[in-house]
N, C-alpha and C positions, 0 to 999 in steps of 0.2 A: 567558503561554502561551495562555490562553483567548482573549484578544483576537486573537492571530495566527490561531488555528484558526477563529474566527468570521469574521474578515475574508476568509480564503482561501475558505471554503466558501460564504459568501454571494455572493461574486463568481463562484465556479464555477457555482453554480446560478442566479445572478441573482435572489436572493430577499432579503427583509428579515431582520434578525437574529431577529425573532420566529419566523420559519419554522423556525429551527434549534432552537427551544426546546420547542415543543409543537404538536400537531395534525398533520394530513396535508396535504401540498402536492403538487400534480401540476403539473410545469413542462415546457416544451419544452427540449430539449437546448441548453445554452449552452457549458459546458466540455467537453461530449461531442459536439460537432457532428460529424455523419457517422457516429456509432455506430449500427449496425443492431440496436438492442435497447433495453432499459430498464435503469435503474440505480436501485435502492432504497437510500437512505442513511438510517441511523438515528443520531440524535444527541439526547442528553437524552431528552425526552418527545416527540420529533418524528420523523416519517418523511417524507422527500422522495422522490417518484418523478419521475425525469427520463426523458422518453420522446421519440421522434421527433415533430416538430410535427404530422404528420397524426393522431397517436393521442391528443393531449392531451385533447380534449373527451370522447372515448369513455372513456378511462381515468379522467378526473376524475369522470364520472358514476358509473362502476362503483365508485370508491373513496369516494364520498360516504358519510358517516356511519359509516365504518370507523375503528376505533381504530388508532393508529400501531403498537402492538405486534402486533396481529392482522394488519394488512395486510403487515407486514414479514416474516412467516413465509414460508419457501420454498414450503410447500404452498399458501399463499394466493396467492403470485405466480404459481405454476404454474396455478392455477385462473383467475386474472385474465386471463392471456394465452392460455390454452388451447392449441389445436393449433398456434399460431404459434411456440411455444417450441421452440428448437433445442437449447439448453443453458443450464443455470443453474449459475453459479459462486458459491460463498459459503455462508454468510456469511463475509466477511473482516473481521478486526479491524483497526482503525486506532488506533495508540498513539503517544504523543509523549513526548519528554524534553527539557526545557529545562536550562539550566545547573544549576539548583538540584536537579533530580532525577537528572541523569546520574551514573552510577556507572562510572567508567572500569574497563576490564578490564586484567589484567596483560598487558603487550604481548607477552611470549613470542616476541619476534623479529618481531612484526607491525610494519609500517611502510609509509609511502607508497612505491610502486614508482618506480624511476627509469625514464626513457624507454627506456633500453637493455634493461630487463627486461620490457617490455610484451609481447614476443613469447612469454613463458612463459604468457600467457593462453590461447594456442591449445591447449596441452596440457591445461590445466584445463578448458577448454570441451569438449574431446573426452572427458575423464573424466566430466564431469557429464551429457553428453547433453542431453535435452530440458530438464532442470532448469536448464541454463545460461540459457535464455531467461527463465525465471521469476525468475532472480536479477537480471536487468536490468543487467548489467555491460557498459558500452560502452567499448571500448578507446580511443575518441576523446574520451571524457568524463572529464577528469581533475579531481582526483586519484583514483588507485585505490590502495587499501591491499592489501597482500598478506602472506602468510607462506610461507616456504620450509621444507621439511624434506628433508634429504639432497639439496639441490640442486633439488628439484621444488616448484613452486608448488602448495600444497595448499588455499589459501583466498584469496578476494579479496572486497573490499567497496568500494562506491562509492555515490554518490547523484546523483539528478537533481533539479534545482531546479524546483519547481512554483510558478509565479506570483510568483517573486521573494521568496517567504516561507518555503516548506517545503523541506526536504531529504529527498527520498524515498529511503530507504536500501535498497540491494540487496546481498545476500550470497550467495556460492556457496562450497561446501566439497566437496572431492573425496569421493565416497561412501565411499571406503576409509578416510577419516580423520575421520569424523564422531564426535561424542560425546566429543571430547577437548579442547574449548575453542578450536579454531582459529577458528570462526565468531565467537564472542564477541570474540576478540582483534582480528581485522581490522575487525569492525563498530565496535569501540570507537575505533579510529584514525579511521575515516571520520566517525563521529559527532562526535568532538572537532574535526575539521577544519571540519565544517559549523557547529558552534557558534562557532568562531573567526570565521567569516564572517558571523555574525549571523543565521543561519538556524535554523529550528525543525525538528529531525529528526523524521521520521515513519517508523513501522515498520508495514508491512502484511503480514498473513499470514492464511491460512485459519484460522478458529477451531478447526478440527480438527487443525491442525498444532501439536501440543504442544511438540515440541523448539524450533521457531522462537519460539513464545510464551515459552518458558522463557528463551531467550537475551535476548529483549526485556526481560523482567522483571528479569533479572540486570543489565542495563545501565541500568535505571531508567525504562524506558518505561511510561507509564500509558495504559491503554485509554480512549479518549474517544468513539469512534464505530465504526460498522461499515457494510458495504455488501454488497449482493447484485447480481450482474450477470446479466441475463436476455437471452441472445442469441436473436433472433427470425429465423425463416425468411423471413418476409414481413411487411409492414405491414398 
């Protein structure tokens, strides 16, 4: 698991493995090309700041002699970028579960949806509103796991493949049906499928989202990193 995590993120940031272990690194966007903002990534005793190319030297100078834990704080990032900050999202926890750690959930009727059933995603999308986008369920990206209750789709889960190594899991649950195990059930089906394909499942959620983190723990996901996104108004 560690080798897969290290291989993905070193390629994502175009850094050496040492940069993921200790110290502060300021790099130009590689995996985030085109992103109008900064991305602070925390792993082990390291902090990597990925920024648009025009900002590299200025941010590198400002971050010099700062400790990783200190620089990663939301308040420190807000100060670093000052009036250019439009929005800060995070910190978001990144957790992983390999075959040894994965704890399958009781299926409770959760299964991979058949092509003829994908139309039911429209109803779930309408019920979830804006949270549908956060769940990152793409009807064209299969497989999609789902669970029906009284003929209505109440939860769905899928994953996006990142860099041919990670399976980035997304889950949505009808707001009227939360807290009853539906999310864990459908996520378990999606995670099992990803593992069968030789991928390492990744779970990302706001650290403040206790219910989502509880589901991840129940499935065996282990926190290994976190990140903060800083959207900028201008460079």
